Structure formats: C-alpha cells, structure tokens
Backbone bond lengths (Angstrom), bond angles and torsions (degrees), N, CA, C in turn:
res aa  C-N    CA-C-N  psi(-1)  N-CA   C-N-CA  omega(-1)  CA-C   N-CA-C  phi
1 M - - - 1.459 - - 1.522 109.25 -
2 E 1.299 113.39 145.02 1.468 121.22 -176.36 1.523 108.61 -129.52
3 Q 1.316 116.86 120.23 1.464 121.06 176.63 1.523 108.54 -80.26
4 L 1.326 117.06 129.53 1.455 123.40 178.57 1.529 107.42 -124.73
5 P 1.338 117.52 83.34 1.457 121.13 -172.98 1.527 114.58 -72.61
6 D 1.355 118.07 -19.45 1.451 119.43 -176.75 1.544 110.45 -156.48
7 L 1.330 116.04 -179.42 1.468 120.67 -178.29 1.535 112.18 -63.44
8 A 1.324 117.60 -34.49 1.462 120.73 178.40 1.522 110.47 -63.41
9 A 1.322 117.81 -40.58 1.457 121.24 177.77 1.526 111.24 -67.80
10 M 1.341 116.91 -36.51 1.457 121.46 177.10 1.526 109.22 -64.49
11 A 1.333 117.36 -43.11 1.464 121.34 179.02 1.536 111.33 -63.57
12 A 1.324 116.51 -42.38 1.466 120.92 179.17 1.536 110.77 -65.07
13 F 1.313 116.49 -38.20 1.474 121.20 176.68 1.523 109.81 -63.58
14 G 1.335 116.44 -43.98 1.462 120.58 176.84 1.521 112.13 -60.70
15 E 1.317 117.32 -38.14 1.471 121.67 177.40 1.533 111.09 -64.28
16 R 1.322 116.80 -39.76 1.479 119.85 178.29 1.514 110.98 -62.88
17 I 1.332 116.07 -42.05 1.468 119.77 178.22 1.523 109.88 -64.99
18 A 1.330 116.76 -45.77 1.467 121.64 -179.02 1.524 111.60 -58.96
19 G 1.295 117.89 -34.13 1.454 121.52 179.92 1.520 113.63 -71.71
20 R 1.328 117.47 -11.10 1.453 121.59 -176.59 1.531 114.06 -119.17
21 I 1.326 116.89 -12.04 1.460 120.49 -173.88 1.536 111.96 -74.81
22 R 1.340 114.85 144.78 1.473 122.17 -178.60 1.520 109.81 -130.40
23 T 1.316 115.00 160.96 1.473 120.74 173.84 1.520 108.71 -55.31
24 G 1.326 115.95 135.40 1.466 121.92 179.93 1.521 113.76 93.37
25 D 1.322 117.08 -12.86 1.473 121.06 178.00 1.532 111.23 -73.32
26 V 1.313 114.11 158.88 1.460 122.35 171.89 1.512 107.39 -126.19
27 V 1.310 117.08 129.13 1.460 122.04 168.51 1.530 104.93 -108.36
28 A 1.329 116.37 105.29 1.460 122.96 -175.86 1.516 109.35 -94.77
29 L 1.329 116.45 113.81 1.466 122.21 -176.21 1.516 110.14 -102.04
30 E 1.324 115.88 117.63 1.448 122.27 -179.34 1.512 110.16 -115.82
31 G 1.313 116.28 153.48 1.452 122.06 177.41 1.506 109.99 150.84
32 D 1.324 115.97 163.33 1.461 121.14 -179.51 1.527 110.92 -67.55
33 L 1.314 116.63 170.76 1.454 121.57 172.61 1.515 108.87 -55.32
34 G 1.317 116.62 133.53 1.466 120.99 179.36 1.515 114.43 81.24
35 A 1.310 118.09 8.40 1.470 121.10 -177.53 1.529 113.35 -73.84
36 G 1.339 116.93 -19.99 1.456 119.44 -179.35 1.513 114.36 112.44
37 K 1.328 117.38 12.09 1.471 120.88 -178.29 1.528 111.46 -60.53
38 T 1.327 117.29 -48.64 1.458 120.69 -178.55 1.524 110.55 -67.72
39 T 1.319 117.73 -36.79 1.461 121.00 178.17 1.527 110.16 -61.53
40 L 1.328 117.05 -44.51 1.450 120.69 178.36 1.529 111.00 -65.88
41 A 1.335 116.84 -42.63 1.454 120.46 178.43 1.529 110.73 -58.88
42 R 1.313 116.63 -43.43 1.473 120.74 178.31 1.520 111.34 -62.11
43 A 1.315 117.18 -39.00 1.473 120.96 178.71 1.528 110.57 -64.31
44 I 1.314 117.46 -41.37 1.472 121.04 179.25 1.530 109.63 -65.68
45 I 1.321 116.44 -45.70 1.461 121.25 -177.93 1.532 110.43 -62.13
46 A 1.316 117.02 -44.18 1.471 120.72 179.03 1.531 110.32 -64.32
47 A 1.319 117.05 -41.72 1.466 120.96 -178.41 1.530 111.55 -69.24
48 C 1.329 117.37 -21.20 1.470 121.17 176.35 1.516 112.17 -86.97
49 G 1.344 117.04 2.96 1.453 120.38 171.89 1.508 118.13 111.50
50 H 1.306 119.04 -0.82 1.472 119.37 178.85 1.528 109.55 -76.91
51 L 1.318 115.72 127.26 1.465 120.82 -175.78 1.521 113.32 -99.07
52 G 1.299 118.50 -15.78 1.459 121.33 -175.49 1.509 112.95 -89.41
53 E 1.304 113.27 -169.05 1.453 122.92 179.12 1.539 109.10 -67.87
54 V 1.306 116.81 151.16 1.464 122.23 177.92 1.538 107.42 -125.90
55 P 1.334 116.12 89.17 1.462 118.71 179.95 1.524 111.21 -70.96
56 S 1.308 116.59 153.90 1.458 119.75 174.96 1.524 107.80 -70.55
57 P 1.334 117.95 133.21 1.466 120.27 179.56 1.527 114.13 -83.78
58 T 1.328 117.24 26.09 1.468 120.54 -177.50 1.518 111.81 -55.00
59 F 1.311 118.57 -40.63 1.463 120.93 -177.09 1.530 113.00 -96.01
60 T 1.310 117.97 -33.75 1.480 120.57 178.06 1.510 112.03 -81.96
61 I 1.308 117.08 -19.17 1.465 128.15 -178.71 1.528 111.53 71.61
62 L 1.336 119.10 -47.69 1.449 122.07 179.58 1.530 110.40 -123.38
63 E 1.326 116.72 131.43 1.465 122.53 175.83 1.528 107.76 -126.58
64 P 1.334 118.13 111.76 1.467 120.08 178.80 1.526 111.59 -83.68
65 Y 1.339 115.01 146.81 1.471 123.19 176.77 1.526 107.42 -129.07
66 P 1.338 116.73 77.92 1.471 120.09 -178.05 1.533 113.02 -69.76
67 D 1.338 116.89 -15.00 1.458 120.63 -179.41 1.523 112.88 -82.19
68 C 1.313 117.02 -4.02 1.471 120.40 -179.39 1.515 110.49 -85.38
69 D 1.307 115.69 162.84 1.459 122.78 176.21 1.516 109.03 -125.32
70 P 1.345 117.75 102.95 1.454 127.52 1.40 1.533 110.42 -76.85
71 P 1.346 118.20 167.63 1.466 119.70 174.76 1.530 108.72 -57.75
72 L 1.320 115.21 144.65 1.472 121.13 -177.26 1.518 110.63 -125.35
73 V 1.338 114.85 155.68 1.450 122.75 168.12 1.520 105.22 -127.54
74 H 1.325 115.92 125.43 1.460 121.73 177.66 1.536 106.32 -102.33
75 A 1.318 116.85 121.32 1.462 121.93 -177.57 1.515 109.81 -120.55
76 D 1.306 115.14 142.17 1.459 122.51 172.67 1.517 106.56 -125.44
77 F 1.330 116.36 105.55 1.439 122.47 -173.93 1.537 113.35 -91.48
78 Y 1.318 117.50 12.32 1.475 122.10 -175.81 1.515 112.19 -54.04
79 R 1.310 117.48 -40.51 1.476 121.28 -174.18 1.523 114.10 -83.95
80 L 1.334 118.54 -4.74 1.462 119.88 178.70 1.531 110.12 -69.24
81 E 1.318 114.62 139.40 1.459 119.94 177.43 1.521 111.95 -97.32
82 R 1.345 115.59 -26.61 1.463 120.79 -179.41 1.532 108.30 -137.42
83 P 1.325 118.92 142.47 1.466 121.35 177.88 1.528 113.28 -56.93
84 E 1.326 117.82 -29.88 1.458 121.51 -179.64 1.527 111.98 -59.98
85 E 1.335 116.39 -26.33 1.455 120.17 -179.25 1.532 111.76 -62.54
86 A 1.318 117.96 -29.17 1.466 121.25 178.10 1.517 109.87 -63.81
87 R 1.311 117.33 -41.56 1.465 120.60 178.05 1.511 111.15 -67.73
88 E 1.345 116.74 -36.78 1.458 121.04 178.57 1.528 111.66 -62.89
89 L 1.327 117.80 -25.32 1.457 122.89 178.48 1.530 111.99 -77.71
90 G 1.313 117.55 -7.28 1.464 121.69 -178.21 1.512 112.45 82.09
91 L 1.313 117.97 28.21 1.452 122.59 -177.15 1.523 111.99 -56.39
92 D 1.328 117.93 -39.86 1.467 120.50 -179.45 1.536 111.37 -62.40
93 D 1.319 117.61 -35.11 1.460 121.15 177.79 1.528 111.17 -63.16
94 Y 1.308 117.14 -41.07 1.468 121.41 177.94 1.528 110.67 -64.37
95 R 1.315 116.66 -39.28 1.470 120.84 -175.28 1.509 113.20 -65.08
96 D 1.329 117.73 -21.47 1.468 120.66 -180.00 1.518 112.18 -70.07
97 S 1.328 117.31 -27.33 1.459 119.73 -172.81 1.530 113.91 -128.68
98 A 1.326 117.24 12.06 1.471 119.73 -177.19 1.537 108.89 -153.78
99 A 1.303 114.40 167.21 1.477 120.70 169.08 1.534 106.58 -95.69
100 L 1.295 115.87 151.05 1.460 122.23 -177.44 1.525 110.59 -111.68
101 I 1.315 115.56 129.23 1.451 121.84 169.47 1.524 105.60 -107.41
102 A 1.319 117.59 113.37 1.450 122.89 -170.66 1.533 111.74 -114.96
103 E 1.338 116.12 115.95 1.448 121.01 170.10 1.522 108.17 -91.60
104 W 1.336 117.68 144.00 1.452 124.19 -177.04 1.533 110.58 56.70
105 P 1.344 118.33 49.38 1.468 120.88 -175.59 1.527 114.01 -59.87
106 E 1.332 117.42 -29.07 1.453 120.37 -177.81 1.533 111.23 -63.25
107 R 1.327 117.88 -26.24 1.473 120.71 179.77 1.528 111.26 -76.53
108 A 1.313 117.71 -12.57 1.461 122.68 176.20 1.527 110.87 -103.86
109 G 1.316 116.40 11.86 1.468 121.28 179.98 1.509 113.42 98.77
110 G 1.325 116.99 -6.03 1.475 120.85 178.66 1.510 112.02 81.78
111 F 1.325 114.23 161.58 1.470 120.53 -178.60 1.526 110.77 -132.34
112 A 1.323 118.16 5.50 1.456 121.79 -175.56 1.528 112.59 -58.06
113 H 1.330 117.72 -29.45 1.466 122.14 179.81 1.526 112.00 -74.70
114 D 1.328 116.88 -15.21 1.467 122.82 -175.44 1.532 108.80 -80.76
115 P 1.337 118.64 122.06 1.472 120.00 -179.87 1.527 113.54 -62.79
116 A 1.352 117.17 -19.22 1.460 121.03 179.69 1.517 112.33 -91.04
117 C 1.337 117.18 14.02 1.465 121.17 -177.05 1.529 112.00 -95.75
118 L 1.312 114.21 130.45 1.456 121.92 168.99 1.534 105.33 -107.49
119 A 1.326 117.11 101.64 1.450 121.53 -177.97 1.526 109.49 -87.86
120 I 1.331 115.86 129.44 1.457 121.62 -179.24 1.518 108.82 -128.83
121 S 1.310 116.15 119.55 1.451 121.15 175.53 1.520 108.38 -103.97
122 L 1.323 116.37 124.78 1.465 122.26 -179.58 1.527 108.91 -101.99
123 E 1.325 115.53 129.39 1.452 121.29 -178.96 1.521 108.85 -133.55
124 P 1.354 117.22 148.02 1.460 119.52 176.16 1.529 110.98 -60.78
125 S 1.342 115.66 141.97 1.453 121.42 176.86 1.534 107.48 -149.62
126 G 1.298 115.62 99.27 1.460 119.67 -174.97 1.524 109.06 63.31
127 A 1.332 117.28 -131.11 1.460 121.58 177.77 1.518 111.79 -84.72
128 G 1.342 117.82 -7.09 1.457 121.99 -176.65 1.518 112.45 -116.59
129 R 1.323 114.25 -144.00 1.456 121.58 -178.43 1.517 110.51 -134.92
130 M 1.302 114.46 159.14 1.466 123.34 172.28 1.530 104.97 -118.16
131 A 1.325 116.35 129.19 1.463 121.42 176.33 1.527 108.17 -105.17
132 I 1.315 115.62 122.08 1.447 121.36 175.97 1.532 106.01 -102.87
133 V 1.324 116.25 114.58 1.464 122.76 -170.69 1.530 110.05 -107.30
134 K 1.336 114.92 130.13 1.461 121.85 176.25 1.528 107.76 -125.72
135 P 1.335 117.63 101.08 1.465 119.81 179.86 1.535 111.75 -81.37
136 G 1.333 114.47 136.50 1.460 120.20 172.21 1.510 110.31 -72.20
137 A 1.301 116.84 175.02 1.474 122.05 -175.87 1.521 112.53 -56.79
138 A 1.329 118.03 -38.62 1.465 120.89 -178.34 1.521 112.06 -69.83
139 W 1.318 117.46 -17.16 1.470 121.67 179.23 1.524 112.36 -94.29
140 Q 1.316 118.55 -10.15 1.466 121.96 -172.67 1.531 113.30 -54.51
141 G 1.289 119.43 -40.88 1.453 120.12 179.47 1.515 114.38 -84.02
142 R 1.330 116.27 -9.52 1.470 121.29 -176.91 1.522 113.26 -103.41
143 W 1.338 116.82 -24.55 1.466 119.16 -174.50 1.524 109.97 -107.68
144 P 1.324 115.17 125.04 1.486 117.98 -179.08 1.516 113.06 -65.11
C-alpha cells in the first residue's frame, strides 16, 4: 500500500512507475469516479517524457503517446459496454509496441490474469488517496 496524501505524492508515485514500465506492460488503474486514475495516468505519461497536454481519453477511448519512452497508450474503458469492444479497437496491436495505461480495466475484460499487469486500486484516504498495488509476475523483480 502506498499513501498518496497530495498531488506531489501522486506525481512521485507516477515517476516511480514510469521508471520501471516496459513495452507490453499494463498499468491497470481501478477506483471510483474521482479516485485519481487520470491524475496518476498523466503523471506516468509526463514522467515517460511527454511534454504536451494529456487529455482524458474518455471519448476517444485510446490516446497514443509515441513520444514517450517506452511508447504508451492511455485508455479509458469507462464507455465500453462489452469487453469485446476493446479488441475491436485494436488494443492487441497497440500492446505489441507500447505499454498500456488502462482506466476502468474491468470494462475491457480486466488484465489481472496478465503477468505484465501492475494493478493499482486507488481509494480515498483522508484528504488524499491510498494506492493498493498488485504486481503481476513480470513486475515482481521491478516493483518493491
């Protein structure tokens, strides 16, 4: 568990993830509306080298960031009605050459079974957040 009392802590947490993420990985962000999923995704994207704006992919569903190291795809699956829709978007094609940051992963069928998944559940904790982190097998040597 990781205490994230403020935005600076959320940014530092995103930097730690960015320093360990690899092509093919999934960072699955779970939590209620307003839990901080997009804020954390933006911190990871910025720490991987993207200098521009990071819009929420709520309507586009997928936003690629080829300028990041590694390249990233930020997905927001909130609007999906069926997990099959994620495959129809060509999600597997993106995974071959980028890491995926997935908000609302359960609406895309979930990624917990994927050994390259770092599952993070964000929950309110006082004025900040608590991150409950579950690293998949591929993250075991990278995540403290």
